VMD Tcl script that draws the C-alpha trace (Angstrom):
set ca {
  {103.70 82.00 106.14}
  {107.45 82.06 106.59}
  {108.60 85.60 105.51}
  {112.25 85.30 106.12}
  {113.96 85.60 102.63}
  {110.98 86.33 100.51}
  {110.65 89.29 98.26}
  {107.55 91.44 98.68}
  {106.82 93.86 96.23}
  {104.55 96.91 97.57}
  {103.21 99.99 94.98}
  {102.62 103.44 96.61}
  {105.23 101.39 99.18}
  {106.49 105.45 100.34}
  {103.62 106.47 102.61}
  {100.45 104.68 104.66}
  {99.40 102.11 104.46}
  {102.15 101.15 101.75}
  {104.96 101.52 104.05}
  {103.43 100.54 107.08}
  {102.48 97.13 105.67}
  {106.69 96.80 104.24}
  {107.81 97.82 108.07}
  {105.88 94.93 108.99}
  {106.97 92.75 106.39}
  {111.02 93.79 106.65}
  {110.24 92.99 110.65}
  {109.64 89.54 109.27}
  {112.37 88.74 107.17}
  {111.19 89.80 103.95}
  {113.40 91.48 101.38}
  {110.77 94.60 100.54}
  {110.69 96.63 97.30}
  {108.64 99.37 97.45}
  {107.44 101.38 94.24}
  {106.52 104.85 94.27}
  {106.17 107.93 92.05}
  {107.98 110.36 94.64}
  {111.50 109.91 95.30}
  {111.63 111.45 98.47}
  {109.11 109.81 100.16}
  {110.59 106.07 98.89}
  {114.20 107.14 100.53}
  {112.77 107.92 103.75}
  {111.10 104.78 103.90}
  {114.12 102.80 102.91}
  {115.59 104.78 105.80}
  {113.37 104.02 108.17}
  {113.11 100.41 107.03}
  {116.46 100.20 107.15}
  {116.86 101.67 110.65}
  {114.45 99.02 111.83}
  {116.69 96.39 110.44}
  {115.15 95.62 107.74}
  {115.98 94.61 103.65}
  {114.86 97.16 101.39}
  {115.30 98.06 98.05}
  {113.33 101.52 95.93}
  {112.59 101.78 92.88}
  {110.64 105.37 91.17}
  {107.86 103.80 88.88}
  {104.57 105.32 87.88}
  {102.13 102.74 87.86}
  {99.95 104.71 85.55}
  {102.47 104.21 83.02}
  {101.96 100.68 81.51}
  {105.77 101.18 79.89}
  {107.38 102.85 83.23}
  {105.83 99.43 84.96}
  {107.63 96.72 82.75}
  {110.99 98.56 81.99}
  {111.01 98.59 86.62}
  {109.83 95.30 86.75}
  {112.25 94.39 84.63}
  {115.07 95.88 86.98}
  {113.58 94.58 89.82}
  {113.95 91.17 88.08}
  {117.53 91.76 87.62}
  {118.41 93.90 90.56}
  {116.52 91.69 92.94}
  {115.04 88.60 92.30}
  {111.59 87.05 91.28}
  {108.69 88.42 93.89}
  {106.97 86.21 96.15}
  {104.48 88.37 97.26}
  {102.82 91.05 94.91}
  {101.25 94.12 97.10}
  {99.20 95.99 94.90}
  {98.13 98.65 96.84}
  {98.74 102.49 94.26}
  {95.69 104.58 94.38}
  {94.27 107.79 93.86}
  {91.11 109.44 94.83}
  {89.27 112.53 93.06}
  {86.71 112.58 95.87}
  {83.99 114.93 93.33}
  {80.78 114.23 92.07}
  {80.74 112.79 88.75}
  {80.42 116.02 86.34}
  {82.24 118.07 88.40}
  {85.70 115.54 87.30}
  {87.79 116.27 84.52}
  {88.84 113.84 82.16}
  {92.04 113.82 83.02}
  {90.90 112.69 86.47}
  {88.44 110.14 85.73}
  {91.52 108.93 83.24}
  {94.07 109.18 86.17}
  {91.88 107.16 88.96}
  {91.16 104.53 86.05}
  {95.27 104.23 84.98}
  {96.30 103.93 88.38}
  {93.68 102.15 90.52}
  {93.00 98.99 88.15}
  {95.07 99.35 84.59}
  {98.29 100.01 87.41}
  {96.69 97.26 88.82}
  {96.75 95.39 86.03}
  {100.22 95.74 84.09}
  {101.84 95.02 87.44}
  {100.19 91.61 88.10}
  {100.97 90.92 84.71}
  {104.85 92.04 85.16}
  {104.98 88.96 87.83}
  {102.92 86.52 87.26}
  {104.89 84.81 84.58}
  {107.80 84.07 87.26}
  {104.93 82.73 89.66}
  {103.67 80.46 87.50}
  {107.37 79.54 86.35}
  {107.36 78.38 89.62}
  {103.95 77.29 90.90}
  {104.22 79.71 93.74}
  {103.20 83.23 94.51}
  {100.87 85.64 96.76}
  {98.97 88.28 94.96}
  {97.55 90.84 97.16}
  {95.39 93.13 95.44}
  {93.96 96.13 97.69}
  {90.42 97.14 97.15}
  {88.31 99.19 99.06}
  {84.48 99.24 100.94}
  {83.59 101.46 97.65}
  {84.40 98.35 95.79}
  {81.82 96.83 96.99}
  {78.59 99.53 97.35}
  {78.90 102.73 95.73}
  {78.58 106.17 97.38}
  {78.18 109.61 96.28}
  {81.33 111.93 95.03}
  {83.52 108.78 94.80}
  {81.64 107.68 91.21}
  {84.86 107.13 89.01}
  {87.09 105.66 92.48}
  {83.98 103.13 93.34}
  {84.33 101.73 89.47}
  {88.28 101.37 89.74}
  {87.43 99.31 93.16}
  {84.65 97.18 91.46}
  {86.90 96.47 89.13}
  {89.87 95.49 90.91}
  {87.80 93.49 93.41}
  {86.31 91.19 90.48}
  {89.94 91.49 88.62}
  {91.05 89.29 92.08}
  {88.12 87.20 92.17}
  {88.58 86.35 88.76}
  {92.66 85.74 89.68}
  {91.98 83.23 91.84}
  {88.86 81.30 89.77}
  {91.97 81.44 87.30}
  {94.63 79.49 89.14}
  {92.39 77.08 91.15}
  {91.08 75.34 87.65}
  {94.83 75.58 86.86}
  {95.70 73.85 90.22}
  {97.97 76.94 90.56}
  {99.75 77.30 93.98}
  {99.35 81.26 93.77}
  {97.04 82.53 96.33}
  {95.12 85.59 95.74}
  {94.04 88.62 99.00}
  {91.71 91.40 98.19}
  {91.64 93.78 101.11}
  {88.27 95.81 101.16}
  {88.56 98.96 104.10}
  {86.51 101.37 104.88}
  {87.96 104.94 104.96}
  {91.28 104.90 106.74}
  {93.17 107.24 108.64}
  {96.23 108.04 106.62}
  {95.62 111.33 105.08}
  {94.17 109.97 101.75}
  {90.54 110.23 102.87}
  {91.33 113.44 105.28}
  {87.88 115.09 106.08}
  {85.51 112.29 105.29}
  {82.93 111.85 108.18}
  {80.76 108.70 109.44}
  {77.73 109.21 111.22}
  {77.85 105.59 112.84}
  {81.01 105.49 114.13}
  {80.53 102.49 116.25}
  {79.43 100.72 113.57}
  {81.25 102.43 110.50}
  {84.73 103.94 112.33}
  {87.44 105.64 110.42}
  {90.20 103.02 110.27}
  {93.17 103.58 111.92}
  {96.03 103.01 109.27}
  {98.36 100.73 112.18}
  {95.71 98.56 112.77}
  {94.80 98.30 108.89}
  {98.39 96.98 108.25}
  {98.30 94.53 111.21}
  {95.61 92.58 109.86}
  {97.25 93.24 105.84}
  {100.23 91.66 107.59}
  {98.15 88.45 109.29}
  {96.11 88.42 105.87}
  {99.50 87.58 103.84}
  {100.97 84.54 106.70}
  {97.98 83.07 106.47}
  {96.43 83.09 103.34}
  {93.44 84.93 103.44}
  {91.47 85.02 100.58}
  {89.88 88.69 101.40}
  {90.11 90.91 103.88}
  {86.74 93.63 104.70}
  {86.80 96.00 107.55}
  {84.84 96.36 109.49}
  {82.66 93.55 109.77}
  {79.33 95.87 108.85}
  {80.93 95.91 105.28}
  {80.19 92.43 104.68}
  {76.36 92.95 104.69}
  {77.08 95.14 101.14}
  {76.28 91.65 99.12}
  {73.96 90.10 100.88}
  {71.99 93.45 101.48}
  {71.66 93.28 97.86}
  {68.14 90.69 98.01}
  {66.55 93.78 98.64}
  {64.89 96.15 96.36}
  {66.75 99.20 95.40}
  {64.88 101.73 97.62}
  {65.54 99.62 100.53}
  {68.88 99.09 99.69}
  {69.41 102.77 99.42}
  {67.53 104.09 102.50}
  {69.89 101.88 104.65}
  {72.90 103.16 103.48}
  {71.79 106.98 103.94}
  {70.89 105.86 107.25}
  {74.24 104.46 107.75}
  {75.63 108.08 105.98}
  {77.51 106.33 103.21}
  {76.10 109.11 100.87}
  {77.01 111.74 103.30}
  {80.73 110.70 103.73}
  {82.35 112.89 101.52}
  {81.04 116.19 102.05}
  {83.26 117.69 103.80}
  {86.74 115.72 102.10}
  {89.86 117.43 101.39}
  {92.22 115.00 100.52}
  {95.75 114.71 101.57}
  {97.88 117.55 100.95}
  {100.21 117.63 98.05}
}
mol new
graphics top color blue
foreach p $ca { graphics top sphere $p radius 0.5 }
foreach p [lrange $ca 0 end-1] q [lrange $ca 1 end] { graphics top cylinder $p $q radius 0.2 }
display resetview
């Protein structure tokens, strides 16, 4: 895919993977549109992209709020143009045992991680259908393929993102639409969002480097890959489900999956 002149919108684009992907796409000639709930990080990300010679527009948007999404999407359409690439990247994590999560934390996880993905896609999809062209990237997680202790609400939302992407892909294929989807399922990334997490077998399940992840997402967009799972061992989560539940859980425990969040701290406020 030639990105020159394309408009790529990234939710949660002011920091972490969103910011790094935005930088890479801008360097390839895309006009990147960053959405984030915080204005100051947005300004810093925009300055960084412009300093590197890229084109960028920024909008403060709360993706947990459907009205905010639809209103901001209207502004993007009027001020920037039709979005060619939508990257649903914004996400939050509670990192607590489910019983210890407040109702507000659970609702926030669901609203940001899955409802935000649904509403943002719904806001821009009609234009893609009209043009019979577009690419939607949905950032799920390895936790969208295998559950883990202390990630119940997060994992539920990311399983939903994976299923949403798969269903969209089927819809587009059935309707013969030239709209592509990519689902991204990474293990923990060293962006700070999962600060404190650990891995028992780093040679097999490493904490991922954010720059390498951003590069692989960029390549997945360029080559229109339908699925990006990192690292490779996470691909085994699905076929291992043919095992009895006790055996499946034993393997997950041996790999340390259910202890990875024991020392979770998360990103500092």
